[in-house]
C-alpha positions in Angstrom: 53.7 106.7 158.5 53.7 108.2 155.0 54.5 111.9 154.4 51.8 112.0 151.7 48.9 113.4 153.5 45.2 113.6 152.5 45.7 117.0 150.7 48.3 115.6 148.4 46.2 112.5 147.4 43.1 114.6 146.9 45.0 117.2 144.8 46.4 114.4 142.5 43.6 111.8 142.4 40.5 113.6 143.6 38.5 113.6 146.9 37.7 109.9 146.8 41.4 109.0 146.9 41.9 109.7 150.5 38.9 107.6 151.5 38.5 104.7 149.1 41.6 105.1 146.9 41.3 104.8 143.1 40.5 101.9 140.9 43.1 99.2 140.6 43.2 99.6 136.8 43.8 103.3 136.9 46.6 103.0 139.6 48.2 100.2 137.5 48.4 102.4 134.4 50.4 105.0 136.4 52.7 102.5 138.1 55.8 102.5 135.9 59.3 103.8 136.0 61.3 105.9 133.6 62.5 103.2 131.2 64.7 103.9 128.2 63.8 102.2 124.9 66.1 99.4 123.8 65.8 100.6 120.2 66.1 104.3 120.8 68.5 105.0 123.6 67.4 108.6 124.3 63.7 107.8 124.3 61.5 106.9 127.3 58.8 104.2 127.0 55.2 104.6 128.2 53.5 101.3 128.9 49.8 102.4 129.1 47.7 105.5 128.6 47.8 108.2 131.3 51.3 108.9 132.6 52.2 110.8 129.3 51.4 114.0 131.3 54.6 113.3 133.2 56.7 111.3 130.8 56.3 113.6 127.7 57.4 116.8 129.6 60.4 114.8 131.1 61.2 113.5 127.6 61.1 117.1 126.1 63.6 118.4 128.8 65.6 115.2 128.4 66.0 115.8 124.6 66.9 119.4 125.3 69.7 118.3 127.6 70.9 115.5 125.3 70.7 117.6 122.0 72.1 120.8 123.3 74.0 120.1 126.6 75.5 116.6 126.2 78.7 116.4 124.3 77.9 113.2 122.5 78.5 112.5 118.8 75.5 110.2 118.5 72.5 111.6 120.5 70.3 108.6 119.4 72.7 106.0 120.8 73.9 107.4 124.2 75.5 105.1 126.8 73.9 103.9 130.0 76.0 106.4 132.0 74.9 109.3 129.7 71.3 108.1 130.2 71.7 108.3 133.9 73.3 111.7 133.9 70.8 113.2 131.4 67.7 111.9 133.2 69.0 113.1 136.6 69.9 116.5 135.2 66.4 116.7 133.7 64.7 115.9 137.1 66.9 118.5 138.8 65.9 121.2 136.2 62.2 120.5 136.5 62.3 120.5 140.4 64.4 123.8 140.4 61.8 125.4 138.2 59.0 124.2 140.5 60.7 125.5 143.6 59.3 128.8 145.1 62.1 131.3 145.9 65.7 130.8 146.9 64.8 130.1 150.5 62.4 127.2 149.8 63.5 123.6 150.2 63.5 120.9 147.6 61.6 117.7 148.4 62.0 114.2 147.0 59.4 111.5 147.4 61.2 108.2 148.0 60.5 104.7 149.4 60.1 104.2 153.1 59.9 100.4 153.1 58.3 98.6 156.0 59.9 95.7 157.7 58.0 93.3 155.5 59.6 94.7 152.4 63.0 95.5 153.6 64.9 93.6 156.3 67.6 96.3 156.8 65.6 99.0 158.5 62.5 101.1 158.5 62.9 104.8 157.6 60.8 107.0 159.8 63.0 110.1 160.1 63.1 112.9 157.5 66.7 113.0 156.3 68.1 116.2 154.9 71.5 114.9 153.9 72.1 112.6 150.9 73.5 109.3 151.8 75.8 107.0 149.8 74.3 105.5 146.7 74.7 102.0 148.0 72.9 102.6 151.3 70.1 104.6 149.6 69.4 102.0 147.0 69.3 99.3 149.7 66.7 101.3 151.7 64.6 102.4 148.8 64.1 99.2 146.9 61.4 96.8 148.1 61.7 93.2 146.9 60.3 92.4 143.5 57.5 90.3 145.0 56.5 93.1 147.4 56.4 95.6 144.6 53.9 93.4 142.6 51.7 93.1 145.7 51.5 96.8 146.5 48.1 98.4 145.9 47.2 102.1 146.1 46.9 102.4 149.9 49.9 100.2 150.6 52.2 102.0 148.2 51.2 105.5 149.5 51.7 104.4 153.1 55.4 103.7 152.2 56.2 107.0 150.5 58.6 109.2 152.5 59.7 112.8 152.0 63.3 113.8 151.8 64.1 117.5 152.2 67.1 119.1 150.6 68.4 122.7 151.1 70.7 123.2 148.1 70.8 122.3 144.4 74.0 120.4 145.0 72.3 118.1 147.6 69.3 117.7 145.3 71.5 116.6 142.4 73.4 114.1 144.6 70.4 112.4 146.0 68.6 112.3 142.6 71.7 110.5 141.2 71.9 108.1 144.1 68.2 107.2 143.6 68.6 106.4 139.9 67.3 102.8 140.3 64.3 104.1 142.2 63.3 106.3 139.3 63.5 103.4 137.0 61.5 101.0 139.1 57.7 100.4 139.0 56.7 103.6 140.9 59.3 106.0 139.5 56.9 108.2 137.6 54.6 108.7 140.6 57.5 109.3 143.0 58.9 112.0 140.7 55.4 113.5 140.3 55.0 113.7 144.1 58.5 115.2 144.3 57.5 118.1 142.1 54.2 118.6 144.0 56.0 118.5 147.4 58.7 120.9 146.2 56.2 123.3 144.7 53.9 123.1 147.8 50.2 122.2 148.0 48.9 125.6 148.7 51.0 127.2 146.0 49.5 124.7 143.5 46.0 125.4 144.7 46.5 129.1 144.3 47.4 128.6 140.7 44.8 126.0 139.6 41.6 127.6 138.3 39.3 124.9 139.6 40.7 123.2 142.8 38.0 120.6 142.6 39.5 119.2 139.4 42.3 116.7 140.4 45.6 116.7 138.5 44.8 113.2 137.3 41.4 112.5 135.9 39.8 109.8 138.3 37.9 108.1 135.4 40.2 108.2 132.4 43.6 108.7 134.1 44.7 111.6 131.9 46.8 114.4 133.3 45.2 117.9 133.5 46.6 121.0 131.7 47.6 122.3 135.2 49.8 119.2 135.6 51.3 119.6 132.2 52.0 123.3 132.8 53.5 122.6 136.2 56.1 120.3 134.7 56.8 122.6 131.7 56.8 125.9 133.5 56.9 125.3 137.2 53.4 126.9 137.5 50.2 124.8 137.8 48.1 127.3 135.9 45.1 125.9 134.0 45.4 128.0 130.8 47.8 128.1 127.8 47.4 131.8 126.8 49.9 134.5 127.6 49.5 136.5 130.8 46.4 136.8 133.0 42.9 137.6 131.8 39.8 139.0 133.5 36.5 137.1 133.0 33.3 138.0 134.9 35.4 139.5 137.7 37.6 136.4 137.9 41.4 136.5 137.3 42.3 133.6 135.0 46.1 132.8 135.1 48.1 132.1 132.0 51.8 131.7 131.1 54.0 134.7 132.0 57.3 134.1 130.3 59.0 132.3 127.5 59.3 128.6 128.3 62.3 126.3 127.9 60.3 123.8 125.8 57.1 124.5 124.0 53.5 123.2 123.8 51.2 122.9 120.9 47.8 121.2 120.8 45.4 119.8 118.2 42.7 121.4 120.3 43.7 124.8 118.9 43.2 123.7 115.3 39.7 122.6 116.4 39.3 126.1 118.0 38.8 124.9 121.5 41.7 127.1 122.8 44.5 129.4 121.7 48.1 128.7 122.8 50.1 131.9 123.5 53.5 132.8 122.2 55.2 132.0 125.5 54.5 128.3 124.9 54.5 128.4 121.1 57.9 130.1 120.9 60.1 128.4 123.5 63.9 128.8 124.0 64.6 125.4 122.4 63.1 123.8 119.2 61.2 121.1 121.2 57.4 121.1 121.5 55.1 118.8 123.4 52.1 118.0 121.2 48.7 117.4 122.7 45.9 115.4 121.1 42.5 114.7 122.6 44.0 111.9 124.8 47.8 111.8 124.6 51.0 113.8 124.6 53.9 113.3 122.2 57.0 115.4 121.3 58.1 117.1 118.1 61.7 118.4 117.9 64.5 119.4 115.7 68.1 120.6 116.2 67.4 123.7 114.0 67.8 126.6 116.4 66.7 129.2 113.8 63.1 127.9 114.5 63.2 129.6 117.9 65.1 132.7 116.8 63.5 136.1 117.8 60.4 137.0 115.8 60.9 138.6 112.4 58.9 141.8 111.8 56.5 139.8 109.6 56.0 137.1 112.3 55.3 139.8 114.9 52.8 141.4 112.5 51.1 138.1 112.0 50.8 137.6 115.7 49.5 141.1 116.4 47.0 140.9 113.5 45.7 137.6 114.9 45.1 139.2 118.3 42.5 141.3 116.5 41.1 138.2 114.9 40.5 135.9 117.9 38.4 133.4 115.9 41.2 132.9 113.4 39.0 133.9 110.4 42.1 135.1 108.5 40.7 138.7 108.3 39.6 141.6 110.4 36.8 144.2 110.0 38.3 147.2 108.2 37.3 149.3 111.2 40.1 147.6 113.2 42.8 148.4 110.6 43.9 151.6 112.3 44.2 149.8 115.6 46.4 147.1 114.1 48.6 149.7 112.4 49.0 151.6 115.6 49.9 148.4 117.5 52.7 147.8 114.9 53.9 151.4 115.0 53.0 151.9 111.4 51.9 155.3 110.1 48.3 155.5 111.2 47.1 159.0 110.1 43.4 158.8 109.2 44.0 159.7 105.5 46.7 157.0 105.2 44.6 154.4 106.9 41.7 155.2 104.6 44.0 154.9 101.6 45.2 151.4 102.8 41.5 150.3 103.4 40.8 151.1 99.7 44.0 149.2 98.6 43.5 146.2 100.8 39.7 146.0 100.3 39.2 147.1 96.6 35.8 145.4 96.5 34.5 147.3 99.5 33.6 144.1 101.5 34.5 145.8 104.8 37.3 143.3 105.7 41.1 143.2 105.5 42.7 139.8 104.8 45.8 138.8 106.6 47.8 137.8 103.5 47.4 141.0 101.5 48.1 143.0 104.8 51.4 141.2 105.3 52.4 141.6 101.6 51.7 145.3 101.7 53.6 146.2 104.9 56.0 143.3 105.4 56.9 142.0 101.9 60.2 140.5 103.1 59.2 137.0 104.3 62.8 135.8 105.0 62.7 134.7 108.7 66.1 133.0 108.6 64.6 129.6 108.6 66.2 127.2 106.1 64.1 125.9 103.2 64.1 122.4 104.7 65.5 120.7 107.8 65.2 117.3 109.6 62.6 116.9 112.2 61.7 114.1 114.6 58.6 112.9 116.4 58.5 110.9 119.6 55.5 108.9 120.9 56.3 106.9 124.0 53.4 104.4 123.7 54.7 101.1 122.3 51.5 100.4 120.4 51.8 103.7 118.6 55.2 102.8 117.1 56.1 100.5 114.2 56.6 96.9 115.4 55.7 98.2 118.9 59.3 99.5 119.4 59.6 103.0 120.7 61.7 105.0 118.2 61.7 108.5 116.7 60.0 109.0 113.4 62.2 111.1 111.2 61.1 113.6 108.5 61.8 116.8 106.6 60.0 120.0 107.3 59.4 122.9 104.9 58.2 126.1 106.5 56.8 128.2 103.6 55.5 131.8 103.4 51.8 132.4 102.7 52.6 133.6 99.2 54.7 130.5 98.3 53.2 127.9 95.9 51.7 125.2 98.2 53.5 121.9 98.2 50.6 120.0 99.6 51.8 116.8 101.4 49.0 115.5 103.6 46.4 116.5 106.0 47.1 114.6 109.2 46.5 115.4 112.9 50.2 116.1 113.5 50.3 118.5 110.6 47.2 120.3 111.7 48.7 120.6 115.2 51.9 122.1 113.9 50.0 124.5 111.6 48.9 126.3 114.7 52.5 127.5 115.0 53.6 127.4 111.3 50.4 127.8 109.1 52.3 126.8 105.9 54.4 124.0 107.2 54.8 120.9 105.0 56.1 117.5 106.3 57.7 114.7 104.4 58.2 111.6 106.7 60.6 108.8 106.0 57.9 106.2 107.1 54.9 105.1 105.1 52.5 106.3 107.8 52.5 109.7 109.3 53.4 109.5 113.0 50.5 109.2 115.4 49.6 111.8 118.1 47.7 109.1 120.0 
């Protein structure tokens, strides 16, 4: 009997999943393991559309661990053992972040093969102690033929929950199951591990609309709640900072600075506004969202995630009074902005500044002149140019269908700098939601694809 009950399947796939399952084509798109590219040894491959909602966040944390934790001279050409350790460390980190409180247990979803797929033995007990790597792999791996034959219902009838009490036990079992994560159902098994560790009710309490499954039953895309769960450990549906009240409802957002960030093309189209918790993470790695896909933008330049400079803080606060991103505010709000920034805000001085910042009497204050007046020093400590990389796990979105990083050079300019116009591409528009005056020079003929 599987440990994945009706509630889990409905949360992930929708109400129809526990009755009639999901379409074979949709299930097939999500049935893949965590497979490293042969051409880019620290990059994971995605075979079809859909599972980027799990693969891209794992890739972002994986890059963080490889770039900043792994003592390797060549981060793009790591060994198989380094791949194994980095991936398992990444899984542990994400599961620890999803765990509620120190007394809560960790859960791993693993294989529970039936006698028809494993002649050794049928697992029916819930084990809390890790076993040896050899025994675990023997138990967890169905034969190749059996794997190919498994459909939605058969696969889910074989999933088993393993409960661990300590991080040390969790790390040991994750390492011993490395071949399981790489096989055909590795992505789903890890997704279920995160959900079981977090707890169904805890996830439902955070999701805004519990009728919306984590995976779209028609198109197979992961929801924002799923993406946020993997990035932050919280399955909230929004990307703004903190909670908001709307018509008496409390809408949950992101409450603290994240380890890796998130930016979305949807913000440039004004469908949403990503808060600073996701925009300004602890490490210079950002998951990028398009209409249909997730990719990753990253650099080793830690100055990009340094604390806000006074001018960056001023820009952010000014923009909170300009929610539609018009680039200006009514002059009636100038006093409020100045108070929020702890500037002198005596009425006489505010009126003087209105006259200076709006000499034509249009009744508006532009962001650029405001920053020049009060924060003329634009030096944020970011170098003039630095190398950046873009990852897209879909083979068909890469040159010659080989998953590899696209390398480029970024220039983050101030608003008063002469514009070095490069291109106007989706990836640039997405990044401009964080750095309005960023310019990108890629080493490839084509700009990297967000889709």
